[in-house]
Backbone as CSV, one residue per row, in Angstrom:
resi,resn,N_x,N_y,N_z,CA_x,CA_y,CA_z,C_x,C_y,C_z
1,MET,109.163,38.892,33.988,110.159,38.037,33.379,109.456,36.959,32.556
2,LYS,109.933,36.731,31.348,109.312,35.748,30.474,109.969,34.380,30.643
3,THR,109.178,33.346,30.444,109.692,31.984,30.515,110.363,31.642,29.196
4,HIS,111.572,31.137,29.297,112.323,30.763,28.104,111.913,29.362,27.675
5,LEU,111.437,29.213,26.439,111.117,27.904,25.888,112.177,27.536,24.861
6,PRO,112.935,26.497,25.134,114.001,26.127,24.189,113.425,25.486,22.939
7,LYS,114.148,25.654,21.848,113.782,24.982,20.610,114.353,23.567,20.669
8,VAL,113.506,22.580,20.611,113.956,21.196,20.659,114.212,20.740,19.233
9,ASN,115.487,20.559,18.898,115.870,20.129,17.564,115.902,18.605,17.535
10,LEU,114.971,18.016,16.802,114.859,16.565,16.775,116.022,15.900,16.040
11,ASP,116.735,16.654,15.206,117.844,16.081,14.458,119.086,15.880,15.317
12,GLN,119.162,16.555,16.455,120.359,16.486,17.274,120.218,15.533,18.456
13,ARG,119.301,14.593,18.375,119.169,13.606,19.439,120.322,12.616,19.337
14,LYS,120.923,12.336,20.469,122.045,11.409,20.509,121.545,10.022,20.894
15,TRP,122.362,9.039,20.637,122.090,7.661,21.028,123.137,7.256,22.052
16,HIS,122.708,6.658,23.133,123.614,6.186,24.181,123.406,4.693,24.361
17,VAL,124.481,3.965,24.587,124.386,2.536,24.880,124.912,2.315,26.299
18,ILE,124.137,1.570,27.087,124.482,1.286,28.476,124.588,-0.222,28.637
19,ASP,125.699,-0.678,29.206,125.882,-2.096,29.492,125.369,-2.359,30.904
20,ALA,124.318,-3.174,31.026,123.675,-3.421,32.313,124.361,-4.520,33.108
21,ASP,125.493,-5.024,32.641,126.185,-6.118,33.322,126.663,-5.648,34.703
22,GLY,126.074,-6.187,35.762,126.464,-5.840,37.125,125.850,-4.565,37.661
23,ALA,125.017,-3.897,36.888,124.400,-2.653,37.348,123.168,-2.965,38.197
24,VAL,122.921,-2.141,39.218,121.744,-2.294,40.071,120.535,-1.765,39.306
25,LEU,119.449,-2.516,39.342,118.278,-2.224,38.517,117.720,-0.824,38.738
26,GLY,117.512,-0.421,39.968,116.911,0.880,40.251,117.783,2.044,39.813
27,ARG,119.067,1.934,40.061,119.990,3.006,39.664,120.090,3.110,38.151
28,LEU,120.108,1.951,37.492,120.153,1.923,36.032,118.887,2.543,35.449
29,ALA,117.724,2.203,36.020,116.458,2.729,35.529,116.370,4.239,35.727
30,ALA,116.856,4.727,36.857,116.842,6.177,37.103,117.728,6.908,36.111
31,GLN,118.889,6.316,35.806,119.796,6.932,34.840,119.164,6.953,33.450
32,CYS,118.527,5.847,33.064,117.868,5.789,31.753,116.742,6.814,31.671
33,ALA,115.942,6.921,32.726,114.819,7.860,32.733,115.310,9.300,32.616
34,ASN,116.412,9.620,33.283,116.950,10.982,33.205,117.438,11.311,31.794
35,VAL,118.084,10.367,31.135,118.575,10.608,29.768,117.397,10.691,28.800
36,LEU,116.385,9.837,28.988,115.208,9.866,28.111,114.467,11.193,28.219
37,ARG,114.354,11.724,29.429,113.657,12.997,29.631,114.491,14.202,29.237
38,GLY,115.813,14.057,29.232,116.682,15.173,28.910,117.085,15.967,30.131
39,LYS,116.985,15.362,31.306,117.325,16.075,32.540,118.815,16.363,32.656
40,ASP,119.629,15.701,31.845,121.064,15.937,31.877,121.477,17.075,30.958
41,LYS,120.515,17.727,30.319,120.812,18.821,29.387,120.406,20.168,29.992
42,PRO,121.077,21.221,29.595,120.707,22.543,30.130,119.373,23.063,29.582
43,VAL,118.852,22.472,28.497,117.591,22.945,27.918,116.407,22.129,28.419
44,PHE,116.545,21.428,29.552,115.468,20.590,30.068,114.236,21.434,30.374
45,THR,113.112,20.992,29.862,111.816,21.590,30.153,110.874,20.440,30.495
46,PRO,110.149,20.510,31.612,109.372,19.351,32.064,108.315,18.861,31.082
47,HIS,107.723,19.750,30.288,106.626,19.331,29.417,107.060,19.074,27.982
48,LEU,108.383,19.128,27.699,108.879,18.876,26.348,109.764,17.643,26.320
49,ASP,109.811,17.003,25.181,110.668,15.841,24.976,111.991,16.320,24.397
50,ALA,112.985,16.495,25.256,114.299,16.963,24.816,115.371,15.910,25.046
51,GLY,114.955,14.685,25.333,115.904,13.642,25.695,116.499,12.906,24.517
52,ASP,117.354,11.960,24.815,118.068,11.175,23.828,117.565,9.734,23.835
53,PHE,118.044,8.966,22.875,117.723,7.542,22.799,118.664,6.762,23.718
54,VAL,118.160,5.690,24.301,118.968,4.854,25.189,118.838,3.405,24.738
55,VAL,119.987,2.751,24.529,120.038,1.327,24.196,120.692,0.619,25.375
56,VAL,119.995,-0.335,25.975,120.516,-1.094,27.108,120.804,-2.513,26.628
57,ILE,122.028,-2.972,26.853,122.396,-4.334,26.463,122.689,-5.148,27.723
58,ASN,122.720,-6.458,27.578,122.952,-7.398,28.684,121.912,-7.237,29.787
59,ALA,120.653,-7.176,29.408,119.576,-6.965,30.376,119.458,-8.123,31.355
60,GLU,119.861,-9.314,30.950,119.729,-10.472,31.841,120.754,-10.457,32.969
61,LYS,121.764,-9.582,32.891,122.819,-9.534,33.896,122.639,-8.394,34.889
62,VAL,121.467,-7.754,34.884,121.205,-6.679,35.831,121.034,-7.282,37.224
63,VAL,121.414,-6.526,38.252,121.428,-7.021,39.621,120.305,-6.354,40.416
64,VAL,119.626,-7.146,41.241,118.685,-6.587,42.214,119.251,-6.853,43.597
65,THR,119.057,-5.923,44.510,119.664,-6.035,45.829,118.730,-6.747,46.791
66,GLY,119.288,-7.210,47.871,118.507,-7.853,48.922,117.896,-9.161,48.455
67,LYS,116.669,-9.440,48.916,115.969,-10.676,48.570,114.934,-10.456,47.480
68,LYS,115.100,-9.384,46.690,114.106,-9.067,45.667,114.028,-10.120,44.572
69,GLU,115.082,-10.854,44.356,115.083,-11.873,43.292,113.961,-12.892,43.509
70,THR,113.679,-13.228,44.752,112.621,-14.213,45.034,111.394,-13.591,45.674
71,ASN,111.549,-12.533,46.462,110.420,-11.991,47.221,109.603,-10.958,46.456
72,LYS,110.220,-10.209,45.554,109.477,-9.188,44.809,108.601,-9.861,43.770
73,LYS,107.337,-9.473,43.720,106.372,-10.094,42.810,105.787,-9.027,41.887
74,PHE,105.606,-9.402,40.614,104.893,-8.569,39.645,103.506,-9.165,39.488
75,MET,102.471,-8.329,39.567,101.101,-8.815,39.493,100.458,-8.376,38.188
76,THR,99.770,-9.303,37.527,98.940,-8.976,36.375,97.525,-9.422,36.684
77,TYR,96.569,-8.717,36.137,95.166,-9.013,36.422,94.403,-9.066,35.114
78,SER,93.687,-10.172,34.882,92.976,-10.370,33.627,91.643,-9.621,33.581
79,GLY,91.129,-9.220,34.732,89.831,-8.573,34.785,88.739,-9.530,35.247
80,TRP,89.050,-10.792,35.274,88.099,-11.804,35.725,88.328,-12.118,37.204
81,LYS,87.299,-12.665,37.819,87.396,-13.045,39.214,88.449,-14.139,39.366
82,GLY,89.380,-13.936,40.265,90.458,-14.905,40.453,91.510,-14.849,39.366
83,GLY,91.543,-13.774,38.581,92.455,-13.685,37.449,93.764,-13.004,37.761
84,GLU,94.213,-13.039,39.000,95.496,-12.452,39.363,96.610,-13.466,39.146
85,LYS,97.724,-13.002,38.570,98.898,-13.846,38.408,100.090,-13.102,38.996
86,TYR,100.889,-13.811,39.755,102.075,-13.237,40.369,103.310,-13.941,39.818
87,THR,104.298,-13.150,39.422,105.564,-13.709,38.962,106.706,-13.018,39.705
88,SER,107.727,-13.776,40.038,108.870,-13.211,40.756,109.873,-12.639,39.760
89,VAL,110.841,-11.930,40.290,111.888,-11.346,39.445,112.672,-12.458,38.746
90,ALA,112.902,-13.557,39.429,113.649,-14.665,38.826,112.894,-15.262,37.641
91,GLN,111.564,-15.365,37.748,110.777,-15.907,36.646,110.761,-14.951,35.455
92,VAL,110.651,-13.653,35.722,110.661,-12.664,34.644,112.030,-12.651,33.972
93,ARG,113.096,-12.756,34.766,114.454,-12.765,34.213,114.666,-13.985,33.312
94,ALA,114.076,-15.106,33.662,114.244,-16.326,32.869,113.531,-16.223,31.523
95,LYS,112.329,-15.620,31.501,111.560,-15.557,30.255,111.872,-14.319,29.432
96,HIS,111.700,-13.143,30.036,111.862,-11.869,29.319,112.661,-10.897,30.181
97,PRO,113.990,-10.972,30.192,114.770,-10.072,31.046,114.657,-8.602,30.646
98,GLU,114.242,-8.335,29.402,114.083,-6.941,28.981,112.971,-6.257,29.770
99,LYS,111.966,-7.027,30.172,110.808,-6.447,30.868,111.165,-5.919,32.244
100,LEU,112.210,-6.450,32.871,112.634,-5.925,34.168,113.023,-4.455,34.048
101,ILE,113.861,-4.153,33.082,114.346,-2.772,32.913,113.230,-1.882,32.379
102,THR,112.464,-2.382,31.415,111.382,-1.576,30.844,110.357,-1.202,31.907
103,HIS,110.001,-2.138,32.752,109.017,-1.890,33.806,109.539,-0.868,34.812
104,ALA,110.824,-0.979,35.166,111.410,-0.050,36.129,111.494,1.365,35.560
105,VAL,111.874,1.488,34.285,111.985,2.819,33.678,110.594,3.428,33.481
106,ARG,109.608,2.596,33.104,108.249,3.105,32.907,107.703,3.730,34.189
107,GLY,108.096,3.190,35.333,107.654,3.758,36.599,108.309,5.078,36.929
108,MET,109.374,5.455,36.208,110.113,6.681,36.513,109.909,7.794,35.498
109,VAL,109.109,7.562,34.480,108.781,8.620,33.519,107.353,9.084,33.785
110,PRO,106.951,10.232,33.270,105.597,10.721,33.514,104.531,9.753,33.004
111,LYS,103.413,9.719,33.711,102.316,8.821,33.341,101.313,9.574,32.474
112,ASN,101.723,9.971,31.289,100.861,10.710,30.369,101.358,10.488,28.939
113,ARG,100.886,11.294,27.996,101.300,11.150,26.597,102.800,11.308,26.436
114,LEU,103.381,12.239,27.190,104.821,12.463,27.092,105.593,11.217,27.527
115,GLY,105.145,10.575,28.590,105.812,9.366,29.056,105.741,8.241,28.047
116,ARG,104.621,8.121,27.347,104.493,7.070,26.339,105.420,7.331,25.158
117,VAL,105.617,8.587,24.798,106.561,8.924,23.726,107.991,8.651,24.178
118,LEU,108.291,8.970,25.437,109.640,8.738,25.946,109.991,7.253,25.941
119,MET,109.031,6.406,26.241,109.301,4.968,26.306,109.613,4.372,24.932
120,THR,109.205,5.042,23.860,109.547,4.543,22.524,111.024,4.761,22.205
121,LYS,111.707,5.602,22.983,113.123,5.870,22.749,114.030,4.975,23.577
122,LEU,113.430,4.053,24.353,114.206,3.103,25.132,114.238,1.766,24.407
123,LYS,115.430,1.255,24.143,115.610,-0.019,23.466,116.407,-0.939,24.398
124,VAL,115.837,-2.078,24.766,116.469,-2.991,25.720,116.671,-4.339,25.046
125,TYR,117.881,-4.897,25.173,118.225,-6.174,24.562,118.902,-7.064,25.585
126,LYS,118.632,-8.370,25.499,119.185,-9.274,26.505,120.589,-9.744,26.176
127,GLY,121.035,-9.656,24.984,122.391,-10.080,24.642,123.362,-8.915,24.606
128,ASN,124.529,-9.196,24.071,125.564,-8.172,23.935,125.430,-7.409,22.626
129,GLU,124.568,-7.878,21.725,124.402,-7.276,20.399,123.126,-6.434,20.359
130,HIS,123.154,-5.401,19.514,121.964,-4.591,19.262,121.992,-4.124,17.814
131,PRO,120.819,-3.896,17.209,120.766,-3.530,15.784,120.870,-2.027,15.510
132,HIS,121.423,-1.252,16.449,121.458,0.204,16.284,122.869,0.729,16.057
133,ALA,123.713,-0.065,15.424,125.092,0.373,15.169,125.142,1.520,14.176
134,ALA,124.158,1.608,13.276,124.153,2.671,12.272,123.951,4.043,12.909
135,GLN,123.337,4.087,14.088,123.116,5.370,14.780,124.341,5.817,15.573
136,GLN,125.387,5.005,15.604,126.640,5.306,16.293,126.410,5.721,17.751
137,PRO,125.859,4.812,18.561,125.593,5.178,19.957,126.891,5.327,20.754
138,GLN,126.897,6.308,21.638,128.044,6.567,22.489,127.897,5.769,23.778
139,PRO,128.966,5.119,24.259,128.849,4.364,25.508,128.631,5.299,26.686
140,LEU,127.761,4.871,27.590,127.438,5.633,28.790,127.646,4.689,29.962
141,ALA,128.431,5.084,30.930,128.723,4.206,32.065,127.472,4.050,32.917
142,ALA,127.139,2.813,33.248,125.963,2.538,34.076,126.252,2.922,35.521
143,ALA,125.250,3.475,36.189,125.384,3.796,37.605,125.430,2.504,38.394
144,LYS,126.472,2.297,39.161,126.641,1.033,39.904,126.147,1.174,41.315
């Protein structure tokens, strides 16, 4: 039996807009990762990019459960001795709320060239407005 390789037509990629207002961060990130990879399509192939574009709005209104708002820490390391910096979810939300969703989705896509290409199709904005109206994105209900 031969393996069927679908033809990925780059012209037929759709745009989806997701409102993150009140959505749980992990569930939202999993939904975005599935759409980016194309897992919701019948032509899904693990090593091909068959997914769609995702625009997330209202990133500052995403919800984290439990005590993650204060207890969860993001660590960055400069490479120097003592160069570790820890920031909480509340601090990241105050400065760059887009990074919360981007970081969560990046952890759910493959860690290779394909994953880096998939991340270019994710657009996250902290307000209610986005500059992708010309692509006519279809609303997609966020997983609550």
